[in-house]
N, CA, C and O atoms as CSV, one atom per row, in Angstrom:
chain,resi,resn,atom,element,x,y,z
A,1,MET,N,N,0.835,-1.177,0.000
A,1,MET,CA,C,0.000,0.000,0.000
A,1,MET,C,C,0.885,1.248,0.000
A,1,MET,O,O,1.834,1.338,0.778
A,2,THR,N,N,0.579,2.188,-0.855
A,2,THR,CA,C,1.280,3.458,-0.893
A,2,THR,C,C,0.563,4.440,0.019
A,2,THR,O,O,-0.642,4.658,-0.105
A,3,LEU,N,N,1.310,5.021,0.925
A,3,LEU,CA,C,0.751,5.951,1.892
A,3,LEU,C,C,0.502,7.302,1.240
A,3,LEU,O,O,1.377,7.839,0.562
A,4,ASN,N,N,-0.684,7.851,1.443
A,4,ASN,CA,C,-1.022,9.175,0.935
A,4,ASN,C,C,-0.644,10.207,1.990
A,4,ASN,O,O,-1.214,10.240,3.080
A,5,ARG,N,N,0.317,11.040,1.650
A,5,ARG,CA,C,0.772,12.080,2.580
A,5,ARG,C,C,0.345,13.462,2.123
A,5,ARG,O,O,0.960,14.461,2.498
A,6,GLU,N,N,-0.693,13.526,1.324
A,6,GLU,CA,C,-1.135,14.781,0.734
A,6,GLU,C,C,-1.397,15.861,1.780
A,6,GLU,O,O,-1.041,17.020,1.569
A,7,ALA,N,N,-2.009,15.501,2.894
A,7,ALA,CA,C,-2.325,16.489,3.927
A,7,ALA,C,C,-1.067,17.105,4.530
A,7,ALA,O,O,-1.117,18.206,5.078
A,8,LEU,N,N,0.054,16.408,4.434
A,8,LEU,CA,C,1.299,16.886,5.023
A,8,LEU,C,C,2.310,17.373,3.980
A,8,LEU,O,O,3.400,17.823,4.334
A,9,ALA,N,N,1.949,17.284,2.706
A,9,ALA,CA,C,2.890,17.539,1.619
A,9,ALA,C,C,3.520,18.929,1.660
A,9,ALA,O,O,4.675,19.095,1.269
A,10,GLU,N,N,2.788,19.908,2.122
A,10,GLU,CA,C,3.295,21.278,2.128
A,10,GLU,C,C,3.884,21.692,3.478
A,10,GLU,O,O,4.229,22.858,3.669
A,11,LEU,N,N,3.998,20.757,4.404
A,11,LEU,CA,C,4.455,21.102,5.752
A,11,LEU,C,C,5.932,20.759,5.946
A,11,LEU,O,O,6.318,19.591,5.944
A,12,LEU,N,N,6.735,21.785,6.110
A,12,LEU,CA,C,8.167,21.624,6.316
A,12,LEU,C,C,8.455,20.814,7.582
A,12,LEU,O,O,9.304,19.923,7.580
A,13,GLY,N,N,7.742,21.132,8.656
A,13,GLY,CA,C,7.980,20.471,9.934
A,13,GLY,C,C,7.844,18.965,9.847
A,13,GLY,O,O,8.632,18.233,10.445
A,14,PHE,N,N,6.846,18.495,9.105
A,14,PHE,CA,C,6.652,17.045,8.955
A,14,PHE,C,C,7.875,16.414,8.305
A,14,PHE,O,O,8.390,15.402,8.780
A,15,ARG,N,N,8.326,17.009,7.234
A,15,ARG,CA,C,9.469,16.441,6.512
A,15,ARG,C,C,10.743,16.461,7.359
A,15,ARG,O,O,11.477,15.475,7.429
A,16,LEU,N,N,10.987,17.606,8.000
A,16,LEU,CA,C,12.178,17.699,8.846
A,16,LEU,C,C,12.097,16.730,10.019
A,16,LEU,O,O,13.078,16.068,10.356
A,17,ARG,N,N,10.929,16.652,10.634
A,17,ARG,CA,C,10.743,15.769,11.795
A,17,ARG,C,C,10.948,14.306,11.408
A,17,ARG,O,O,11.565,13.546,12.155
A,18,ARG,N,N,10.436,13.912,10.250
A,18,ARG,CA,C,10.555,12.515,9.814
A,18,ARG,C,C,12.016,12.117,9.610
A,18,ARG,O,O,12.440,11.041,10.030
A,19,VAL,N,N,12.773,12.989,8.965
A,19,VAL,CA,C,14.200,12.711,8.759
A,19,VAL,C,C,14.924,12.759,10.099
A,19,VAL,O,O,15.768,11.907,10.377
A,20,ASN,N,N,14.602,13.751,10.933
A,20,ASN,CA,C,15.250,13.874,12.234
A,20,ASN,C,C,14.989,12.661,13.119
A,20,ASN,O,O,15.893,12.203,13.819
A,21,LEU,N,N,13.779,12.141,13.097
A,21,LEU,CA,C,13.475,10.952,13.902
A,21,LEU,C,C,14.347,9.770,13.496
A,21,LEU,O,O,14.881,9.056,14.345
A,22,ALA,N,N,14.482,9.576,12.197
A,22,ALA,CA,C,15.307,8.460,11.716
A,22,ALA,C,C,16.775,8.664,12.099
A,22,ALA,O,O,17.437,7.730,12.550
A,23,LEU,N,N,17.281,9.888,11.918
A,23,LEU,CA,C,18.674,10.168,12.262
A,23,LEU,C,C,18.897,10.055,13.773
A,23,LEU,O,O,19.914,9.516,14.210
A,24,SER,N,N,17.962,10.557,14.562
A,24,SER,CA,C,18.082,10.497,16.022
A,24,SER,C,C,18.099,9.057,16.523
A,24,SER,O,O,18.865,8.709,17.421
A,25,ARG,N,N,17.255,8.237,15.940
A,25,ARG,CA,C,17.199,6.826,16.331
A,25,ARG,C,C,18.534,6.144,16.033
A,25,ARG,O,O,19.055,5.401,16.865
A,26,GLU,N,N,19.084,6.396,14.851
A,26,GLU,CA,C,20.370,5.799,14.480
A,26,GLU,C,C,21.512,6.370,15.318
A,26,GLU,O,O,22.440,5.646,15.678
A,27,PHE,N,N,21.447,7.653,15.626
A,27,PHE,CA,C,22.467,8.276,16.465
A,27,PHE,C,C,22.468,7.634,17.852
A,27,PHE,O,O,23.527,7.318,18.393
A,28,ALA,N,N,21.283,7.443,18.420
A,28,ALA,CA,C,21.174,6.820,19.750
A,28,ALA,C,C,21.740,5.405,19.725
A,28,ALA,O,O,22.421,4.986,20.661
A,29,ARG,N,N,21.457,4.674,18.658
A,29,ARG,CA,C,21.972,3.310,18.527
A,29,ARG,C,C,23.502,3.315,18.403
A,29,ARG,O,O,24.189,2.530,19.055
A,30,ALA,N,N,24.014,4.199,17.570
A,30,ALA,CA,C,25.453,4.219,17.282
A,30,ALA,C,C,26.286,4.797,18.423
A,30,ALA,O,O,27.488,4.542,18.501
A,31,THR,N,N,25.666,5.562,19.297
A,31,THR,CA,C,26.414,6.208,20.379
A,31,THR,C,C,25.941,5.742,21.760
A,31,THR,O,O,26.237,6.380,22.771
A,32,GLY,N,N,25.220,4.647,21.793
A,32,GLY,CA,C,24.678,4.134,23.053
A,32,GLY,C,C,25.727,3.912,24.126
A,32,GLY,O,O,25.436,4.040,25.316
A,33,ASP,N,N,26.946,3.581,23.718
A,33,ASP,CA,C,27.998,3.341,24.699
A,33,ASP,C,C,28.374,4.608,25.472
A,33,ASP,O,O,28.965,4.522,26.548
A,34,TYR,N,N,28.038,5.771,24.934
A,34,TYR,CA,C,28.309,7.025,25.641
A,34,TYR,C,C,27.205,7.383,26.639
A,34,TYR,O,O,27.460,8.108,27.602
A,35,GLY,N,N,25.995,6.892,26.427
A,35,GLY,CA,C,24.882,7.219,27.318
A,35,GLY,C,C,24.571,8.702,27.342
A,35,GLY,O,O,24.356,9.280,28.407
A,36,LEU,N,N,24.547,9.315,26.176
A,36,LEU,CA,C,24.322,10.756,26.079
A,36,LEU,C,C,22.858,11.121,26.318
A,36,LEU,O,O,21.950,10.389,25.925
A,37,ARG,N,N,22.650,12.247,26.958
A,37,ARG,CA,C,21.308,12.806,27.063
A,37,ARG,C,C,21.110,13.737,25.864
A,37,ARG,O,O,22.076,14.213,25.269
A,38,GLU,N,N,19.858,13.986,25.524
A,38,GLU,CA,C,19.562,14.854,24.390
A,38,GLU,C,C,20.202,16.226,24.599
A,38,GLU,O,O,20.074,16.827,25.665
A,39,GLY,N,N,20.874,16.699,23.589
A,39,GLY,CA,C,21.496,18.014,23.648
A,39,GLY,C,C,22.974,17.994,24.010
A,39,GLY,O,O,23.654,19.005,23.840
A,40,GLU,N,N,23.491,16.871,24.506
A,40,GLU,CA,C,24.897,16.839,24.911
A,40,GLU,C,C,25.851,16.932,23.725
A,40,GLU,O,O,26.830,17.677,23.770
A,41,PHE,N,N,25.569,16.182,22.670
A,41,PHE,CA,C,26.448,16.209,21.496
A,41,PHE,C,C,26.471,17.604,20.889
A,41,PHE,O,O,27.541,18.145,20.612
A,42,THR,N,N,25.293,18.187,20.680
A,42,THR,CA,C,25.204,19.518,20.068
A,42,THR,C,C,25.890,20.560,20.955
A,42,THR,O,O,26.601,21.434,20.458
A,43,SER,N,N,25.675,20.463,22.255
A,43,SER,CA,C,26.300,21.415,23.177
A,43,SER,C,C,27.816,21.265,23.176
A,43,SER,O,O,28.543,22.257,23.153
A,44,LEU,N,N,28.290,20.021,23.202
A,44,LEU,CA,C,29.734,19.777,23.190
A,44,LEU,C,C,30.363,20.342,21.915
A,44,LEU,O,O,31.404,20.996,21.973
A,45,ALA,N,N,29.742,20.095,20.782
A,45,ALA,CA,C,30.260,20.603,19.506
A,45,ALA,C,C,30.246,22.130,19.482
A,45,ALA,O,O,31.176,22.754,18.971
A,46,THR,N,N,29.206,22.722,20.027
A,46,THR,CA,C,29.094,24.181,20.053
A,46,THR,C,C,30.164,24.783,20.958
A,46,THR,O,O,30.764,25.802,20.615
A,47,ILE,N,N,30.404,24.168,22.101
A,47,ILE,CA,C,31.447,24.638,23.027
A,47,ILE,C,C,32.827,24.509,22.378
A,47,ILE,O,O,33.660,25.407,22.503
A,48,ALA,N,N,33.064,23.405,21.692
A,48,ALA,CA,C,34.359,23.197,21.027
A,48,ALA,C,C,34.614,24.261,19.963
A,48,ALA,O,O,35.740,24.735,19.810
A,49,SER,N,N,33.574,24.629,19.236
A,49,SER,CA,C,33.704,25.605,18.151
A,49,SER,C,C,33.707,27.042,18.642
A,49,SER,O,O,34.084,27.955,17.907
A,50,ASN,N,N,33.283,27.246,19.898
A,50,ASN,CA,C,33.136,28.599,20.434
A,50,ASN,C,C,33.692,28.672,21.859
A,50,ASN,O,O,32.927,28.831,22.810
A,51,PRO,N,N,35.021,28.557,22.017
A,51,PRO,CA,C,35.597,28.576,23.358
A,51,PRO,C,C,35.178,29.836,24.116
A,51,PRO,O,O,35.256,30.948,23.593
A,52,GLY,N,N,34.735,29.641,25.348
A,52,GLY,CA,C,34.319,30.768,26.161
A,52,GLY,C,C,32.851,31.133,26.004
A,52,GLY,O,O,32.396,32.135,26.557
A,53,ILE,N,N,32.104,30.321,25.247
A,53,ILE,CA,C,30.676,30.573,25.067
A,53,ILE,C,C,29.986,30.507,26.434
A,53,ILE,O,O,30.416,29.761,27.314
A,54,SER,N,N,28.931,31.280,26.604
A,54,SER,CA,C,28.219,31.274,27.880
A,54,SER,C,C,27.105,30.239,27.875
A,54,SER,O,O,26.684,29.764,26.820
A,55,GLN,N,N,26.635,29.897,29.069
A,55,GLN,CA,C,25.512,28.965,29.184
A,55,GLN,C,C,24.286,29.520,28.469
A,55,GLN,O,O,23.558,28.769,27.820
A,56,GLY,N,N,24.053,30.811,28.578
A,56,GLY,CA,C,22.903,31.434,27.908
A,56,GLY,C,C,22.991,31.310,26.399
A,56,GLY,O,O,21.986,31.070,25.729
A,57,GLU,N,N,24.193,31.473,25.868
A,57,GLU,CA,C,24.375,31.340,24.417
A,57,GLU,C,C,24.156,29.896,23.980
A,57,GLU,O,O,23.656,29.652,22.882
A,58,ILE,N,N,24.524,28.942,24.822
A,58,ILE,CA,C,24.270,27.529,24.511
A,58,ILE,C,C,22.765,27.315,24.358
A,58,ILE,O,O,22.326,26.624,23.438
A,59,CYS,N,N,21.989,27.893,25.239
A,59,CYS,CA,C,20.525,27.767,25.151
A,59,CYS,C,C,20.025,28.292,23.808
A,59,CYS,O,O,19.231,27.637,23.132
A,60,ARG,N,N,20.496,29.473,23.432
A,60,ARG,CA,C,20.028,30.094,22.192
A,60,ARG,C,C,20.414,29.267,20.966
A,60,ARG,O,O,19.599,29.075,20.064
A,61,VAL,N,N,21.640,28.784,20.932
A,61,VAL,CA,C,22.132,28.055,19.761
A,61,VAL,C,C,21.511,26.659,19.649
A,61,VAL,O,O,21.151,26.223,18.555
A,62,THR,N,N,21.386,25.963,20.777
A,62,THR,CA,C,20.907,24.582,20.732
A,62,THR,C,C,19.395,24.464,20.842
A,62,THR,O,O,18.823,23.437,20.477
A,63,GLY,N,N,18.740,25.514,21.346
A,63,GLY,CA,C,17.295,25.445,21.537
A,63,GLY,C,C,16.889,24.801,22.856
A,63,GLY,O,O,15.702,24.588,23.100
A,64,LEU,N,N,17.864,24.488,23.708
A,64,LEU,CA,C,17.556,23.908,25.016
A,64,LEU,C,C,17.018,24.993,25.942
A,64,LEU,O,O,17.459,26.141,25.883
A,65,ASP,N,N,16.059,24.626,26.800
A,65,ASP,CA,C,15.634,25.587,27.812
A,65,ASP,C,C,16.717,25.640,28.891
A,65,ASP,O,O,17.591,24.775,28.949
A,66,LYS,N,N,16.649,26.666,29.742
A,66,LYS,CA,C,17.735,26.893,30.707
A,66,LYS,C,C,17.962,25.715,31.649
A,66,LYS,O,O,19.109,25.350,31.905
A,67,SER,N,N,16.893,25.114,32.167
A,67,SER,CA,C,17.092,24.010,33.107
A,67,SER,C,C,17.690,22.791,32.408
A,67,SER,O,O,18.531,22.102,32.985
A,68,SER,N,N,17.268,22.515,31.177
A,68,SER,CA,C,17.858,21.399,30.420
A,68,SER,C,C,19.319,21.671,30.107
A,68,SER,O,O,20.160,20.777,30.200
A,69,ALA,N,N,19.618,22.912,29.736
A,69,ALA,CA,C,21.000,23.265,29.411
A,69,ALA,C,C,21.899,23.106,30.625
A,69,ALA,O,O,23.023,22.619,30.501
A,70,VAL,N,N,21.421,23.509,31.798
A,70,VAL,CA,C,22.218,23.352,33.019
A,70,VAL,C,C,22.495,21.872,33.273
A,70,VAL,O,O,23.618,21.506,33.620
A,71,ALA,N,N,21.492,21.024,33.106
A,71,ALA,CA,C,21.681,19.580,33.311
A,71,ALA,C,C,22.676,19.014,32.300
A,71,ALA,O,O,23.525,18.198,32.657
A,72,VAL,N,N,22.576,19.442,31.046
A,72,VAL,CA,C,23.510,18.986,30.011
A,72,VAL,C,C,24.925,19.433,30.353
A,72,VAL,O,O,25.862,18.636,30.287
A,73,ILE,N,N,25.086,20.694,30.716
A,73,ILE,CA,C,26.407,21.223,31.045
A,73,ILE,C,C,26.969,20.529,32.286
A,73,ILE,O,O,28.162,20.232,32.346
A,74,ASP,N,N,26.112,20.271,33.273
A,74,ASP,CA,C,26.547,19.512,34.458
A,74,ASP,C,C,27.089,18.143,34.054
A,74,ASP,O,O,28.135,17.715,34.541
A,75,ASP,N,N,26.366,17.454,33.156
A,75,ASP,CA,C,26.809,16.129,32.701
A,75,ASP,C,C,28.139,16.206,31.954
A,75,ASP,O,O,29.032,15.392,32.187
A,76,LEU,N,N,28.270,17.178,31.066
A,76,LEU,CA,C,29.511,17.326,30.302
A,76,LEU,C,C,30.686,17.630,31.236
A,76,LEU,O,O,31.795,17.136,31.034
A,77,GLU,N,N,30.431,18.444,32.251
A,77,GLU,CA,C,31.478,18.779,33.214
A,77,GLU,C,C,31.836,17.551,34.059
A,77,GLU,O,O,33.011,17.298,34.324
A,78,ARG,N,N,30.830,16.800,34.475
A,78,ARG,CA,C,31.046,15.590,35.278
A,78,ARG,C,C,31.880,14.558,34.502
A,78,ARG,O,O,32.692,13.843,35.089
A,79,ARG,N,N,31.677,14.487,33.202
A,79,ARG,CA,C,32.443,13.558,32.359
A,79,ARG,C,C,33.891,14.022,32.167
A,79,ARG,O,O,34.732,13.259,31.691
A,80,GLY,N,N,34.174,15.262,32.535
A,80,GLY,CA,C,35.505,15.822,32.314
A,80,GLY,C,C,35.709,16.307,30.895
A,80,GLY,O,O,36.844,16.468,30.445
A,81,TRP,N,N,34.612,16.541,30.185
A,81,TRP,CA,C,34.687,16.953,28.783
A,81,TRP,C,C,34.753,18.463,28.622
A,81,TRP,O,O,35.262,18.952,27.613
A,82,ILE,N,N,34.248,19.210,29.600
A,82,ILE,CA,C,34.279,20.667,29.532
A,82,ILE,C,C,34.632,21.223,30.906
A,82,ILE,O,O,34.569,20.521,31.915
A,83,THR,N,N,35.004,22.493,30.918
A,83,THR,CA,C,35.142,23.226,32.173
A,83,THR,C,C,34.176,24.405,32.120
A,83,THR,O,O,33.872,24.952,31.059
A,84,ARG,N,N,33.714,24.768,33.298
A,84,ARG,CA,C,32.805,25.906,33.445
A,84,ARG,C,C,33.444,26.840,34.467
A,84,ARG,O,O,33.825,26.414,35.557
A,85,ALA,N,N,33.556,28.112,34.107
A,85,ALA,CA,C,34.161,29.092,35.009
A,85,ALA,C,C,33.390,30.404,34.913
A,85,ALA,O,O,32.725,30.678,33.915
A,86,ARG,N,N,33.490,31.195,35.950
A,86,ARG,CA,C,32.872,32.516,35.929
A,86,ARG,C,C,33.614,33.387,34.914
A,86,ARG,O,O,34.839,33.341,34.809
A,87,ALA,N,N,32.855,34.165,34.187
A,87,ALA,CA,C,33.460,35.088,33.220
A,87,ALA,C,C,34.196,36.186,33.988
A,87,ALA,O,O,33.655,36.748,34.940
A,88,PRO,N,N,35.409,36.487,33.583
A,88,PRO,CA,C,36.175,37.496,34.324
A,88,PRO,C,C,35.522,38.888,34.275
A,88,PRO,O,O,35.689,39.683,35.200
A,89,ASP,N,N,34.792,39.174,33.214
A,89,ASP,CA,C,34.183,40.494,33.055
A,89,ASP,C,C,32.764,40.585,33.615
A,89,ASP,O,O,32.211,41.678,33.736
A,90,ASP,N,N,32.170,39.428,33.961
A,90,ASP,CA,C,30.800,39.415,34.495
A,90,ASP,C,C,30.638,38.164,35.342
A,90,ASP,O,O,30.405,37.082,34.802
A,91,ARG,N,N,30.755,38.290,36.644
A,91,ARG,CA,C,30.749,37.142,37.553
A,91,ARG,C,C,29.415,36.396,37.549
A,91,ARG,O,O,29.337,35.282,38.066
A,92,ARG,N,N,28.361,36.992,36.973
A,92,ARG,CA,C,27.058,36.299,36.901
A,92,ARG,C,C,27.030,35.289,35.761
A,92,ARG,O,O,26.175,34.404,35.731
A,93,ARG,N,N,27.954,35.418,34.840
A,93,ARG,CA,C,27.976,34.607,33.631
A,93,ARG,C,C,29.021,33.504,33.747
A,93,ARG,O,O,30.119,33.728,34.257
A,94,HIS,N,N,28.667,32.297,33.263
A,94,HIS,CA,C,29.626,31.192,33.200
A,94,HIS,C,C,30.086,31.014,31.758
A,94,HIS,O,O,29.282,31.069,30.828
A,95,VAL,N,N,31.390,30.800,31.585
A,95,VAL,CA,C,31.934,30.514,30.257
A,95,VAL,C,C,32.378,29.057,30.224
A,95,VAL,O,O,32.796,28.489,31.233
A,96,LEU,N,N,32.278,28.481,29.055
A,96,LEU,CA,C,32.514,27.047,28.876
A,96,LEU,C,C,33.654,26.820,27.893
A,96,LEU,O,O,33.781,27.514,26.884
A,97,ARG,N,N,34.472,25.836,28.212
A,97,ARG,CA,C,35.583,25.460,27.327
A,97,ARG,C,C,35.688,23.933,27.289
A,97,ARG,O,O,35.429,23.246,28.278
A,98,ILE,N,N,36.075,23.432,26.125
A,98,ILE,CA,C,36.226,21.981,25.972
A,98,ILE,C,C,37.572,21.544,26.548
A,98,ILE,O,O,38.555,22.283,26.490
A,99,GLU,N,N,37.600,20.349,27.096
A,99,GLU,CA,C,38.816,19.736,27.633
A,99,GLU,C,C,39.321,18.700,26.612
A,99,GLU,O,O,38.564,18.295,25.730
A,100,PRO,N,N,40.579,18.271,26.720
A,100,PRO,CA,C,41.105,17.270,25.774
A,100,PRO,C,C,40.244,16.002,25.700
A,100,PRO,O,O,40.033,15.469,24.610
A,101,ALA,N,N,39.750,15.516,26.829
A,101,ALA,CA,C,38.894,14.318,26.803
A,101,ALA,C,C,37.611,14.592,26.033
A,101,ALA,O,O,37.104,13.713,25.337
A,102,GLY,N,N,37.088,15.792,26.153
A,102,GLY,CA,C,35.887,16.171,25.415
A,102,GLY,C,C,36.158,16.268,23.925
A,102,GLY,O,O,35.319,15.886,23.108
A,103,GLN,N,N,37.322,16.775,23.573
A,103,GLN,CA,C,37.698,16.879,22.157
A,103,GLN,C,C,37.817,15.485,21.538
A,103,GLN,O,O,37.376,15.264,20.409
A,104,ARG,N,N,38.408,14.555,22.273
A,104,ARG,CA,C,38.529,13.183,21.762
A,104,ARG,C,C,37.142,12.551,21.586
A,104,ARG,O,O,36.868,11.921,20.565
A,105,ALA,N,N,36.278,12.723,22.580
A,105,ALA,CA,C,34.914,12.181,22.482
A,105,ALA,C,C,34.179,12.818,21.311
A,105,ALA,O,O,33.488,12.132,20.559
A,106,LEU,N,N,34.327,14.126,21.157
A,106,LEU,CA,C,33.650,14.826,20.071
A,106,LEU,C,C,34.102,14.301,18.712
A,106,LEU,O,O,33.274,14.081,17.827
A,107,GLU,N,N,35.381,14.102,18.541
A,107,GLU,CA,C,35.885,13.585,17.263
A,107,GLU,C,C,35.283,12.219,16.955
A,107,GLU,O,O,34.920,11.941,15.812
A,108,ASP,N,N,35.178,11.378,17.960
A,108,ASP,CA,C,34.564,10.067,17.771
A,108,ASP,C,C,33.080,10.209,17.423
A,108,ASP,O,O,32.587,9.558,16.501
A,109,LEU,N,N,32.382,11.054,18.159
A,109,LEU,CA,C,30.946,11.252,17.920
A,109,LEU,C,C,30.674,11.856,16.544
A,109,LEU,O,O,29.724,11.465,15.866
A,110,VAL,N,N,31.504,12.802,16.137
A,110,VAL,CA,C,31.338,13.405,14.809
A,110,VAL,C,C,31.549,12.342,13.731
A,110,VAL,O,O,30.803,12.302,12.752
A,111,GLY,N,N,32.540,11.494,13.897
A,111,GLY,CA,C,32.772,10.420,12.927
A,111,GLY,C,C,31.580,9.490,12.819
A,111,GLY,O,O,31.164,9.128,11.719
A,112,ARG,N,N,31.032,9.106,13.959
A,112,ARG,CA,C,29.858,8.230,13.953
A,112,ARG,C,C,28.662,8.931,13.305
A,112,ARG,O,O,27.901,8.314,12.559
A,113,THR,N,N,28.505,10.214,13.593
A,113,THR,CA,C,27.386,10.976,13.027
A,113,THR,C,C,27.536,11.108,11.517
A,113,THR,O,O,26.558,10.987,10.779
A,114,ARG,N,N,28.746,11.355,11.063
A,114,ARG,CA,C,28.970,11.460,9.608
A,114,ARG,C,C,28.618,10.149,8.907
A,114,ARG,O,O,28.047,10.160,7.816
A,115,ASP,N,N,28.956,9.024,9.530
A,115,ASP,CA,C,28.609,7.726,8.946
A,115,ASP,C,C,27.094,7.573,8.829
A,115,ASP,O,O,26.587,7.132,7.797
A,116,ILE,N,N,26.380,7.935,9.881
A,116,ILE,CA,C,24.915,7.821,9.888
A,116,ILE,C,C,24.306,8.727,8.834
A,116,ILE,O,O,23.481,8.294,8.029
A,117,GLU,N,N,24.718,9.989,8.843
A,117,GLU,CA,C,24.146,10.948,7.902
A,117,GLU,C,C,24.548,10.629,6.468
A,117,GLU,O,O,23.795,10.894,5.531
A,118,GLY,N,N,25.732,10.062,6.303
A,118,GLY,CA,C,26.188,9.707,4.959
A,118,GLY,C,C,25.252,8.735,4.274
A,118,GLY,O,O,25.032,8.816,3.066
A,119,GLU,N,N,24.699,7.809,5.056
A,119,GLU,CA,C,23.757,6.843,4.487
A,119,GLU,C,C,22.496,7.530,3.975
A,119,GLU,O,O,21.976,7.167,2.919
A,120,VAL,N,N,22.011,8.503,4.703
A,120,VAL,CA,C,20.804,9.231,4.286
A,120,VAL,C,C,21.133,10.167,3.125
A,120,VAL,O,O,20.392,10.232,2.144
A,121,LEU,N,N,22.236,10.883,3.239
A,121,LEU,CA,C,22.600,11.860,2.214
A,121,LEU,C,C,23.040,11.215,0.908
A,121,LEU,O,O,23.105,11.893,-0.118
A,122,ALA,N,N,23.341,9.929,0.922
A,122,ALA,CA,C,23.739,9.230,-0.306
A,122,ALA,C,C,22.630,9.257,-1.356
A,122,ALA,O,O,22.893,9.064,-2.543
A,123,ALA,N,N,21.406,9.494,-0.927
A,123,ALA,CA,C,20.280,9.572,-1.869
A,123,ALA,C,C,20.319,10.859,-2.691
A,123,ALA,O,O,19.591,10.980,-3.676
A,124,LEU,N,N,21.153,11.816,-2.303
A,124,LEU,CA,C,21.227,13.114,-2.980
A,124,LEU,C,C,22.499,13.228,-3.810
A,124,LEU,O,O,23.525,12.633,-3.481
A,125,THR,N,N,22.419,13.993,-4.879
A,125,THR,CA,C,23.629,14.334,-5.624
A,125,THR,C,C,24.394,15.384,-4.817
A,125,THR,O,O,23.858,15.948,-3.863
A,126,ASP,N,N,25.633,15.642,-5.194
A,126,ASP,CA,C,26.407,16.685,-4.513
A,126,ASP,C,C,25.706,18.033,-4.612
A,126,ASP,O,O,25.680,18.792,-3.643
A,127,ALA,N,N,25.143,18.334,-5.767
A,127,ALA,CA,C,24.435,19.607,-5.954
A,127,ALA,C,C,23.198,19.684,-5.058
A,127,ALA,O,O,22.931,20.723,-4.454
A,128,GLN,N,N,22.452,18.601,-4.971
A,128,GLN,CA,C,21.272,18.586,-4.102
A,128,GLN,C,C,21.666,18.740,-2.639
A,128,GLN,O,O,21.010,19.452,-1.878
A,129,ARG,N,N,22.734,18.069,-2.260
A,129,ARG,CA,C,23.214,18.161,-0.880
A,129,ARG,C,C,23.617,19.601,-0.559
A,129,ARG,O,O,23.272,20.125,0.500
A,130,GLY,N,N,24.344,20.232,-1.470
A,130,GLY,CA,C,24.752,21.629,-1.273
A,130,GLY,C,C,23.548,22.553,-1.169
A,130,GLY,O,O,23.518,23.446,-0.322
A,131,ALA,N,N,22.552,22.340,-2.033
A,131,ALA,CA,C,21.341,23.166,-1.994
A,131,ALA,C,C,20.563,22.947,-0.703
A,131,ALA,O,O,20.040,23.897,-0.121
A,132,LEU,N,N,20.486,21.699,-0.257
A,132,LEU,CA,C,19.789,21.391,0.990
A,132,LEU,C,C,20.449,22.108,2.164
A,132,LEU,O,O,19.767,22.770,2.947
A,133,PHE,N,N,21.755,21.984,2.292
A,133,PHE,CA,C,22.457,22.620,3.406
A,133,PHE,C,C,22.362,24.141,3.323
A,133,PHE,O,O,22.206,24.804,4.349
A,134,ALA,N,N,22.453,24.699,2.127
A,134,ALA,CA,C,22.338,26.152,1.982
A,134,ALA,C,C,20.951,26.631,2.416
A,134,ALA,O,O,20.835,27.636,3.117
A,135,ALA,N,N,19.908,25.925,2.006
A,135,ALA,CA,C,18.547,26.304,2.389
A,135,ALA,C,C,18.341,26.150,3.894
A,135,ALA,O,O,17.739,27.015,4.530
A,136,LEU,N,N,18.834,25.062,4.459
A,136,LEU,CA,C,18.697,24.857,5.898
A,136,LEU,C,C,19.470,25.909,6.684
A,136,LEU,O,O,19.009,26.350,7.737
A,137,ASP,N,N,20.640,26.321,6.190
A,137,ASP,CA,C,21.409,27.374,6.863
A,137,ASP,C,C,20.618,28.679,6.930
A,137,ASP,O,O,20.645,29.373,7.947
A,138,VAL,N,N,19.918,29.010,5.853
A,138,VAL,CA,C,19.079,30.214,5.846
A,138,VAL,C,C,17.990,30.103,6.908
A,138,VAL,O,O,17.737,31.055,7.645
A,139,LEU,N,N,17.344,28.935,6.985
A,139,LEU,CA,C,16.276,28.743,7.968
A,139,LEU,C,C,16.811,28.770,9.396
A,139,LEU,O,O,16.181,29.348,10.281
A,140,VAL,N,N,17.956,28.156,9.626
A,140,VAL,CA,C,18.548,28.166,10.964
A,140,VAL,C,C,18.869,29.600,11.385
A,140,VAL,O,O,18.584,29.985,12.519
A,141,GLU,N,N,19.452,30.387,10.495
A,141,GLU,CA,C,19.773,31.779,10.819
A,141,GLU,C,C,18.507,32.566,11.140
A,141,GLU,O,O,18.507,33.406,12.040
A,142,ARG,N,N,17.449,32.300,10.417
A,142,ARG,CA,C,16.182,32.998,10.678
A,142,ARG,C,C,15.633,32.616,12.043
A,142,ARG,O,O,15.154,33.474,12.784
A,143,VAL,N,N,15.700,31.333,12.378
A,143,VAL,CA,C,15.222,30.873,13.685
A,143,VAL,C,C,16.069,31.489,14.799
A,143,VAL,O,O,15.531,31.970,15.797
A,144,LEU,N,N,17.395,31.474,14.629
A,144,LEU,CA,C,18.271,32.039,15.647
A,144,LEU,C,C,18.039,33.548,15.804
A,144,LEU,O,O,18.091,34.070,16.918
A,145,ALA,N,N,17.788,34.236,14.708
A,145,ALA,CA,C,17.532,35.680,14.782
A,145,ALA,C,C,16.239,35.946,15.568
A,145,ALA,O,O,16.141,36.944,16.282
A,146,GLY,N,N,15.271,35.072,15.438
A,146,GLY,CA,C,14.008,35.234,16.162
A,146,GLY,C,C,14.129,34.913,17.628
A,146,GLY,O,O,13.286,35.334,18.420
A,147,ASP,N,N,15.166,34.168,18.019
A,147,ASP,CA,C,15.361,33.780,19.417
A,147,ASP,C,C,16.112,34.831,20.214
A,147,ASP,O,O,16.269,34.680,21.426
A,148,ARG,N,N,16.574,35.877,19.577
A,148,ARG,CA,C,17.374,36.897,20.287
A,148,ARG,C,C,16.503,37.767,21.136
A,148,ARG,O,O,16.999,38.675,21.802
């Protein structure tokens, strides 16, 4: 039986959610040995790319609410993957930096993620893949601009 998705055909969220569910399921399977909570991988990668980023900025970039972000950051710190320190210019703010153990874990996780995504992206030509990422980058920037 061919499923009729006509009611959802024009909905971006449905399409993104369907692909995300499949990728998330495979990511959880492939990284189960790490026992990651949702948001840890994205937060770790964001901290690695932005040394000194604040907890508040992590919330904005990852979409985590403040209490979830604190729990994620606590877990990353407990694992020895990041350090959290008071910002020298504003003692109310915490800045985050990746540790060598976190960098090693991140490299492994990125490799596993690339393998998973590679299987899905293999359905696209290089041009389609480039167009997809370019379009998604525009949407991400728009979402982030609205979160400020």
